Legacy VTK file of the C-alpha trace (Angstrom):
# vtk DataFile Version 3.0
C-alpha trace
ASCII
DATASET POLYDATA
POINTS 150 float
13.923 -2.135 -5.507
10.454 -3.655 -5.407
8.277 -1.905 -2.817
4.985 -3.289 -1.547
2.689 -0.412 -0.591
0.345 -1.230 2.282
-3.163 0.213 2.000
-2.401 2.719 4.739
0.338 4.305 2.594
-2.303 5.585 0.186
-4.623 6.599 3.020
-1.751 8.621 4.480
-1.388 10.379 1.133
-5.091 10.932 0.449
-5.845 12.247 3.931
-2.563 14.225 4.119
-1.515 12.749 7.450
1.805 12.884 9.309
3.909 10.868 6.810
2.504 12.526 3.674
5.810 14.184 2.722
7.705 10.896 2.828
4.905 9.110 0.942
4.996 11.800 -1.775
8.751 11.301 -2.199
8.303 7.539 -2.481
5.459 7.797 -4.986
7.539 10.234 -7.058
10.511 7.832 -6.995
8.200 5.017 -8.128
6.649 7.172 -10.868
10.155 8.161 -12.023
11.156 4.490 -12.281
13.709 4.579 -9.459
11.780 1.853 -7.616
8.969 -0.518 -8.549
5.760 -0.078 -6.558
3.160 -2.787 -6.075
-0.072 -3.058 -4.142
-2.475 -5.898 -3.623
-5.777 -6.274 -5.431
-7.406 -6.217 -2.013
-5.812 -2.850 -1.259
-7.017 -1.518 -4.608
-10.614 -2.545 -3.841
-10.364 -1.079 -0.337
-9.012 2.185 -1.727
-11.944 2.424 -4.149
-14.320 2.166 -1.195
-12.377 4.610 0.998
-11.852 7.233 -1.696
-15.544 7.127 -2.573
-16.350 7.688 1.118
-13.949 10.653 1.326
-15.506 12.209 -1.782
-18.999 11.787 -0.285
-17.836 13.418 2.945
-16.573 16.357 0.875
-20.037 16.704 -0.668
-19.047 15.384 -4.079
-21.806 13.263 -5.597
-22.350 11.261 -8.775
-21.577 11.565 -11.635
-18.632 13.812 -10.662
-17.793 11.450 -7.787
-17.445 8.506 -10.183
-15.299 10.537 -12.584
-12.982 11.635 -9.770
-12.802 8.103 -8.343
-11.875 6.679 -11.746
-9.181 9.324 -12.223
-7.669 8.757 -8.778
-7.686 4.972 -9.136
-6.199 5.278 -12.638
-3.403 7.407 -11.173
-2.739 4.772 -8.511
-2.765 1.989 -11.101
-0.410 3.955 -13.346
2.023 4.441 -10.465
2.025 0.987 -8.887
1.327 -2.457 -10.306
-1.686 -4.203 -8.781
-0.837 -7.817 -7.863
-2.727 -10.819 -6.612
-2.123 -13.474 -4.013
-2.635 -17.209 -4.444
-5.292 -19.306 -2.774
-2.551 -21.111 -0.835
-1.091 -17.877 0.520
-4.526 -16.593 1.490
-5.060 -19.814 3.391
-1.670 -19.486 5.077
-2.494 -15.872 5.994
-5.808 -16.921 7.531
-4.014 -19.259 9.919
-0.877 -17.220 10.631
-0.870 -16.668 14.402
1.769 -13.933 14.061
-1.052 -11.575 13.068
-4.083 -10.395 14.984
-5.222 -8.284 12.009
-5.944 -10.601 9.090
-5.784 -7.811 6.519
-2.140 -7.259 7.497
-1.514 -10.988 7.202
-2.968 -10.948 3.655
-0.789 -7.968 2.728
2.328 -9.646 4.143
1.706 -12.875 2.195
1.033 -10.905 -0.963
4.336 -9.024 -0.564
6.220 -12.295 -0.036
4.541 -14.067 -2.953
5.349 -11.178 -5.285
8.984 -11.123 -4.146
8.999 -7.601 -2.798
12.137 -6.290 -1.119
10.327 -3.905 1.220
6.840 -3.707 2.686
5.980 -0.087 3.431
3.484 0.544 6.198
2.525 3.286 8.601
1.986 0.742 11.397
5.167 -1.227 12.088
3.532 -2.755 15.166
1.146 -4.676 12.894
4.155 -6.654 11.620
6.144 -6.933 14.849
5.779 -10.725 15.090
7.215 -11.515 11.656
10.740 -11.602 10.360
11.598 -12.748 6.870
15.162 -12.453 5.538
14.010 -11.297 2.099
11.416 -8.693 3.152
12.189 -5.541 5.120
9.289 -3.781 6.801
9.737 -0.020 6.954
7.817 3.195 7.490
7.831 5.743 4.676
10.191 8.011 6.655
12.650 5.168 7.227
12.521 4.215 3.550
13.150 7.794 2.416
16.059 8.133 4.820
17.652 4.896 3.584
16.787 4.745 -0.122
15.712 8.086 -1.569
18.383 10.523 -2.661
17.204 14.098 -2.732
LINES 1 151
150 0 1 2 3 4 5 6 7 8 9 10 11 12 13 14 15 16 17 18 19 20 21 22 23 24 25 26 27 28 29 30 31 32 33 34 35 36 37 38 39 40 41 42 43 44 45 46 47 48 49 50 51 52 53 54 55 56 57 58 59 60 61 62 63 64 65 66 67 68 69 70 71 72 73 74 75 76 77 78 79 80 81 82 83 84 85 86 87 88 89 90 91 92 93 94 95 96 97 98 99 100 101 102 103 104 105 106 107 108 109 110 111 112 113 114 115 116 117 118 119 120 121 122 123 124 125 126 127 128 129 130 131 132 133 134 135 136 137 138 139 140 141 142 143 144 145 146 147 148 149
């Protein structure tokens, strides 16, 4: 199964929030080849910024900060394939009135364009106005319950 990982999935993992256990199980299943994980280029860039900020907040400065950032981003890239979105889909996302948060609209269009089966997100409400027959939108806990065998 091809799983699109919303930016907030990685934030949940990095900051060890409420769904971290489910996210860990999903990332392990992806790393083990049970499912294919993808994330958008935009999410990858955003994660670089956010991880750098977290490292700064922890008092980690350059050059160690850069080394740690490279290692973490390399781990993410090794786990999930980074994919793009076309100019046409970005344009469609900009004008999609189903979304009030444009970043979510970009993620949704990227998942559709890359033929993902599931879009994983922490915030289902961000996608409440969309329904596509080929793309299920699930939380990590729901995905684990339905698709991960322990």
